[in-house]
C-alpha positions in Angstrom: 0.1 11.1 53.4 -0.6 14.3 51.3 3.1 14.5 50.4 3.2 10.9 49.3 0.0 11.4 47.2 1.5 14.5 45.6 4.7 12.8 44.7 2.7 9.9 43.2 0.7 12.3 41.0 3.9 14.1 39.9 5.5 10.7 39.0 2.4 9.6 37.0 2.4 12.9 35.2 6.0 12.6 34.2 5.4 9.0 33.0 2.4 10.2 30.9 4.5 13.0 29.3 7.3 10.5 28.6 4.9 8.1 26.8 3.3 11.1 24.8 6.6 12.3 23.5 7.7 11.3 20.0 10.7 9.0 19.9 13.7 11.0 18.5 16.2 8.1 18.7 14.4 5.6 16.4 12.2 5.9 13.4 8.8 4.8 14.9 7.4 4.1 11.4 10.0 1.4 10.8 9.0 -2.2 11.2 12.3 -2.7 13.0 11.3 -0.2 15.7 10.0 -2.8 18.2 12.7 -5.4 17.3 16.3 -5.9 18.4 17.3 -5.0 14.8 16.3 -1.3 15.2 19.0 1.2 14.4 19.3 4.4 16.4 20.0 7.6 14.4 23.4 8.1 16.1 24.5 4.6 15.0 23.8 5.4 11.3 27.0 6.2 9.5 25.2 6.6 6.2 21.5 6.7 5.3 19.4 7.7 2.3 15.8 7.2 1.3 15.2 5.4 -2.0 12.0 4.7 -4.0 12.0 1.6 -6.2 9.5 0.4 -8.7 8.9 -3.4 -8.8 7.4 -4.5 -12.1 5.1 -7.4 -11.3 5.1 -8.5 -15.0 8.9 -9.0 -14.8 9.9 -12.6 -14.6 12.2 -12.1 -11.7 9.2 -10.7 -9.7 6.8 -13.4 -10.7 6.8 -14.9 -7.2 4.9 -11.9 -6.1 2.1 -12.2 -8.7 1.3 -15.9 -9.1 -2.2 -17.4 -9.4 -2.1 -18.6 -5.8 -0.8 -15.4 -4.3 -0.6 -11.9 -5.5 0.8 -9.1 -3.3 -1.2 -6.5 -5.2 -4.5 -8.3 -4.6 -3.5 -8.9 -1.0 -3.0 -5.2 -0.4 -6.3 -4.3 -2.0 -8.2 -7.0 0.0 -6.7 -5.8 3.3 -7.6 -2.1 2.5 -11.2 -3.2 1.6 -11.5 -5.1 4.8 -10.1 -2.1 6.7 -7.2 -4.2 8.1 -4.7 -1.6 6.9 -5.2 2.1 5.9 -4.1 3.8 2.7 -2.1 7.0 2.7 -1.8 9.9 0.3 1.6 10.9 -1.2 0.7 14.3 -2.6 1.8 16.2 0.5 5.4 15.3 1.5 7.1 12.0 1.9 4.7 9.0 1.7 6.7 7.3 4.4 5.8 9.9 6.9 2.1 8.7 6.8 0.7 12.1 7.6 -2.1 12.2 5.1 -4.7 9.3 5.5 -6.6 8.6 2.3 -10.3 7.6 2.1 -10.8 4.0 1.2 -13.4 4.9 -1.5 -10.8 7.1 -3.2 -8.0 4.7 -2.9 -10.0 1.8 -4.4 -11.9 3.8 -7.0 -11.5 2.5 -10.5 -14.3 4.0 -12.6 -18.0 5.0 -12.3 -20.9 3.0 -13.8 -23.4 5.5 -12.5 -23.5 8.8 -10.8 -25.4 8.9 -7.5 -27.6 11.7 -8.9 -28.9 9.4 -11.6 -30.5 7.2 -8.9 -33.2 7.7 -6.3 -30.5 7.0 -3.6 -30.6 4.2 -1.2 -33.6 1.8 -1.5 -36.3 2.3 1.1 -39.2 0.0 1.9 -41.5 3.0 2.5 -40.8 4.6 -0.9 -42.7 3.8 -4.1 -40.7 3.4 -7.3 -41.7 3.7 -11.0 -40.5 1.5 -13.8 -36.9 2.1 -14.9 -36.0 4.0 -11.8 -32.6 3.2 -10.2 -31.8 2.6 -6.5 -28.7 1.8 -4.6 -28.5 -1.3 -2.4 -25.7 -2.5 -0.1 -24.9 -6.0 -1.2 -22.1 -8.3 -0.1 -19.4 -9.2 -2.7 -19.6 -13.0 -3.3 -15.8 -13.4 -3.2 -14.7 -11.1 -0.4 -17.9 -10.9 1.6 -17.4 -7.1 1.9 -20.6 -5.0 1.4 -20.6 -2.9 -1.8 -23.0 -0.4 -3.4 -25.0 -2.1 -6.2 -27.4 -0.3 -8.5 -30.8 -2.0 -9.2 -33.4 -1.0 -11.8 -37.1 -1.3 -11.2 -38.8 -3.6 -13.8 -42.3 -2.4 -12.8 -43.9 -0.1 -10.3 -43.1 -1.4 -6.8 -43.1 -0.6 -3.1 -41.7 -2.6 -0.2 -40.2 -5.3 -2.4 -36.6 -5.8 -1.4 -34.3 -5.8 -4.5 -32.1 -8.6 -3.0 -35.1 -11.0 -2.7 -37.6 -9.8 -5.3 -36.1 -10.6 -8.7 -39.3 -10.1 -10.5 -39.4 -6.4 -9.5 -35.7 -5.5 -9.7 -32.8 -6.2 -11.9 -29.1 -5.7 -10.9 -27.2 -3.2 -13.0 -23.8 -3.9 -11.4 -21.8 -1.9 -8.8 -22.2 1.9 -8.5 -18.4 2.2 -9.0 -15.9 -0.3 -10.3 -13.2 -0.9 -7.7 -9.5 -1.4 -8.5 -8.5 -5.0 -9.2 -5.1 -6.7 -9.2 -5.2 -6.6 -13.0 -5.1 -2.7 -12.9 -1.9 -2.7 -10.9 1.3 -2.7 -12.9 3.7 -3.0 -10.0 4.4 -2.0 -6.4 6.5 0.9 -5.2 8.9 0.4 -2.3 10.0 3.3 -0.1 13.0 2.3 2.1 15.9 3.7 4.0 19.2 2.3 3.0 21.3 2.5 6.2 24.9 1.6 7.0 25.1 0.7 10.7 28.5 1.7 12.0 28.1 -0.3 15.2 27.3 -3.6 13.4 29.2 -2.7 10.2 26.2 -3.8 8.1 24.1 -2.4 5.3 20.4 -2.6 6.1 17.4 -2.0 3.9 14.6 -0.6 6.1 11.4 -0.8 4.1 8.9 1.8 5.3 6.1 2.0 2.8 4.6 -0.1 -0.1 2.6 1.7 -2.8 0.4 0.3 -5.7 1.2 1.7 -9.1 -1.3 2.1 -11.9 -0.6 2.7 -15.6 -0.3 6.4 -16.4 -2.3 7.5 -19.4 0.6 9.8 -20.3 3.1 7.0 -20.2 4.8 5.1 -17.5 3.2 4.4 -14.1 1.8 6.5 -11.3 1.2 5.5 -7.6 -2.4 5.5 -6.3 -1.8 5.1 -2.5 0.7 3.8 0.0 0.4 1.6 3.1 2.6 1.1 6.1 4.9 -1.8 5.6 4.9 -2.5 9.3 1.0 -2.9 9.2 1.2 -5.0 6.1 3.9 -7.2 7.7 1.7 -7.8 10.7 -1.2 -8.8 8.5 1.0 -11.2 6.5 2.2 -12.8 9.7 -1.4 -13.2 10.9 -2.6 -14.8 7.7 0.4 -17.1 7.5 -0.8 -18.6 10.8 -4.4 -18.9 9.7 -6.2 -22.2 9.9 -7.4 -21.7 6.4 -5.1 -23.1 3.7 -6.3 -20.5 1.2 -5.4 -17.6 3.6 -2.0 -19.1 4.3 -1.3 -19.6 0.6 -2.4 -16.0 -0.2 0.8 -14.5 1.5 3.3 -17.0 0.3 6.1 -16.0 -2.2 6.0 -18.6 -5.0 9.5 -20.0 -5.6 9.6 -21.4 -9.1 13.0 -23.1 -8.5 12.3 -24.8 -5.1 8.6 -24.7 -4.0 9.6 -26.5 -0.8 11.1 -23.2 0.5 8.2 -21.7 2.4 8.8 -18.0 2.3 6.2 -15.2 3.0 6.2 -12.0 1.0 7.9 -10.3 3.8 10.7 -12.9 3.8 11.2 -12.4 0.1 11.4 -8.6 0.5 13.8 -8.9 3.4 16.1 -11.3 1.4 15.9 -8.9 -1.6 14.4 -11.6 -3.9 13.1 -9.1 -6.4 14.3 -6.6 -8.9 13.3 -2.9 -8.4 14.2 0.0 -10.6 15.3 3.1 -8.7 12.8 5.9 -9.3 14.0 8.4 -6.7 16.8 9.0 -4.3 16.3 11.5 -1.5 17.3 15.0 -2.8 16.6 18.6 -1.8 14.1 19.2 -4.6 12.2 15.9 -3.9 12.2 15.1 -7.6 12.4 11.7 -9.3 15.4 10.8 -11.4 13.3 10.9 -14.6 11.9 14.4 -13.7 15.4 15.7 -13.1 16.7 14.4 -16.5 13.7 14.6 -18.7 11.1 17.4 -19.1 8.7 16.6 -22.0 7.1 20.1 -21.8 10.3 22.0 -22.4 12.1 19.4 -24.5 14.9 19.1 -22.0 16.7 15.8 -22.0 15.2 12.6 -23.3 13.3 9.6 -21.8 16.2 7.3 -22.8 18.6 9.5 -20.8 16.3 9.3 -17.8 16.3 5.5 -18.0 20.1 5.4 -18.3 20.3 7.8 -15.3 18.3 5.4 -13.2 20.6 2.5 -14.0 23.6 4.7 -13.4 22.2 5.6 -9.9 22.0 1.8 -9.2 25.7 1.4 -10.0 26.6 4.5 -7.9 24.8 2.9 -4.9 26.6 -0.4 -5.4 29.9 1.5 -5.5 29.0 3.4 -2.4 28.2 0.2 -0.6 31.6 -1.2 -1.7 33.4 1.9 -0.4 31.6 1.8 2.9 32.7 -1.8 3.4 36.3 -0.8 2.6 36.0 2.0 5.2 
């Protein structure tokens, strides 16, 4: 009996160790990991990581930024609702998802007030003088998510709730202005381009989606990234919602044939977008523009950097053609 119990404990320990180990055959961050389409590392004849910028103002990408559905707004709403988490990209590859980012920092747009300018959170036991400011948690009328709103005392008051006592308090707007879809110029796609030697097929394995804001110094800059696998799960969930509005919020708008019901994930999988290549995996981890153009030293030019990005696109197409010939 003791021997049987001992063997059972050893077996359970080995099983636990096995589940705790990191999978070294497949990329666990890939949305293909739990599907039959997953590609083991030893089956990859050729693989490189590419970062593309998808300009949402470009006509070819208009299906991602229509009035009915906007992928940038969808990502922001999911982050606000804590359905998906934002990740930093300052330390290493954003597709490794090793640096979680605070929601408040990811969604920060600008400050209306500094917290030190207020008396802090409103309290029913505190007395307030005229013109003093307090912070109240108030639900956003559109998203229903609580937000910090600043209220100003119109007269000396104590115990009067700012949300119900309009004669004593006046709303001054949110403490901080959150990012909106209008602030986002485009999305950034981080993907592995893989040639599967077993299936003899080129696969675009999207790993991360970032939101890009306008850079004051010119161009665009990413704010945060989200896991494409998590985003895809949320899109599938919303596509099955009973609410027509929620279902419409994840649909790719086809201006040529609206009867084709495709989700954002379907459009990305079918490559129904145009994305300019910003970076291809390299030892220095530098973007193509940074390699070609350095404004501080006067090396190269911006035009040369743009040409180099298009040239890299042509090189990738030629590489794909050569792989098919092989």
